[in-house]
N, C-alpha and C positions, 0 to 999 in steps of 0.2 A: 504494500500500500504506500502511496506517495505521501511524503510529509509536506507537500506543497499546499499547506492550509494557512489561511490568514484569518484572524479574528479581529474585528473592530470591537474593542473591549473597553468597558468602564469598570475598573476594579471595585467601585462603590456600589455597583448594581448586582443584586443577588442572582438574577437570571444570567447575567454575563459571567459571573463566577461559576455558576453551575454548568453553563455551556462549556467553558474552558476546562472544567474538571472532567467532563465527559470525553472531550477531545484527548486530554492528557492520559486518561485511563485507558485509551485505545493505543497508547504508546506513541502518540503523535506529539511533536513539539511544534506548535503552530507559530507563525510570525504573529506577534501581538502588536496591534496598532492602537495606541492610546489616543483615540480619535478626538477626545476633548482637548488634548494638548497639540495634536497634529491632525487637524481636520482634513478630509480628503479634498482634492481639487474638484472643480466643476466636472472636468472630464472623468475623473475617477468615480465621482458620484453617479454620473450618467451610466458608466459601465456597470457599476454595482447594481443600479436599478434594473438594467437590462438583464443581468444575470439572475436577479431575484424574480424578474418577470412581474414587477409591480410598478405603479405610478409613484411619482414623487410624493403625492398626497398620502399614499399608503405607508410611506416611510416616516411620516411626521409623527412626533410625540405630541398629541393634542392637549395633554395636560400641563405642558410647560408654560411658564409665564410668558415667554417670548411668543408663543403661538397666539395668545390673546393680544399681547401688546403690539404685535406686528400685523394684526388683522388677517392672519393666515387662513381663517375659516372662509374667507371670501371665495365662492365657487368660481369666480371669473379669473382668479390667478392662474397663470400658466405654470407648467412644470419648471421652466427655467427660473421663474420668480421664486418658486418654492425651494428649488435647489440653492439659489443664492442665499435664501434665508437660512438654510441648513448649514451652509458654509460659514455664514456670519455668526450663527448661534448653533454650534455643533450639538448642544444639548437636545436640540429638536430631532436629531437623528435617532430613530428607533434602534435599540441594541439588544443583544449583540448581533452583528452580521458576520457570518462565517462563509468564506469563499474557498472553493477548491476548483482550480482550473476555470472552466466556463460555467460552473454552477455555483449557486449561493443559496443560503437559507438564513432566515431570521431565527435566532435561538429563543423563540417564544412560541411554545414552551421549549426549554433547553433540549429536549429529546429530538427536536427537529433536526439537530445536527447529525443524528445517526444515519439519515438518508445520504449524507455526503461521505460518511466514513465507511459505508458498507462495501 
C-alpha cells in the first residue's frame, strides 16, 4: 500500500485526531498539512474539491463566525468567492481532508478514510 497520503489536519479537532489515528494504525505515515497555519492555495483548493467531488459550499464550516460575518450563506456567491473566503479564513474549511492520489475523502465520520486505505 502506498504511503502517499496527505491529511489536512487540525490537531485541536477530535475528528481530525481520530482520522489521523486510523491512518497511522494502518501503518501509514501521512504528510500532515496544518492547514490553519499553511492554508492551501486557490489552485490546491480547487483540486481538492474536484477530488472530493463536492462544491465549495459543501466544504464550508457553516458554524464558524466568519461564515456569518462574511455573509457566506448568500446563495448567489460563486465557488470562486467561497474558495477565496476559505483561503482568507482557513477555519471555514471542513476537516479533516485526506487525499490519496486522485481520490479524497472528508474524515466525517473518521471511518470514511478506510475507503482510501483499502
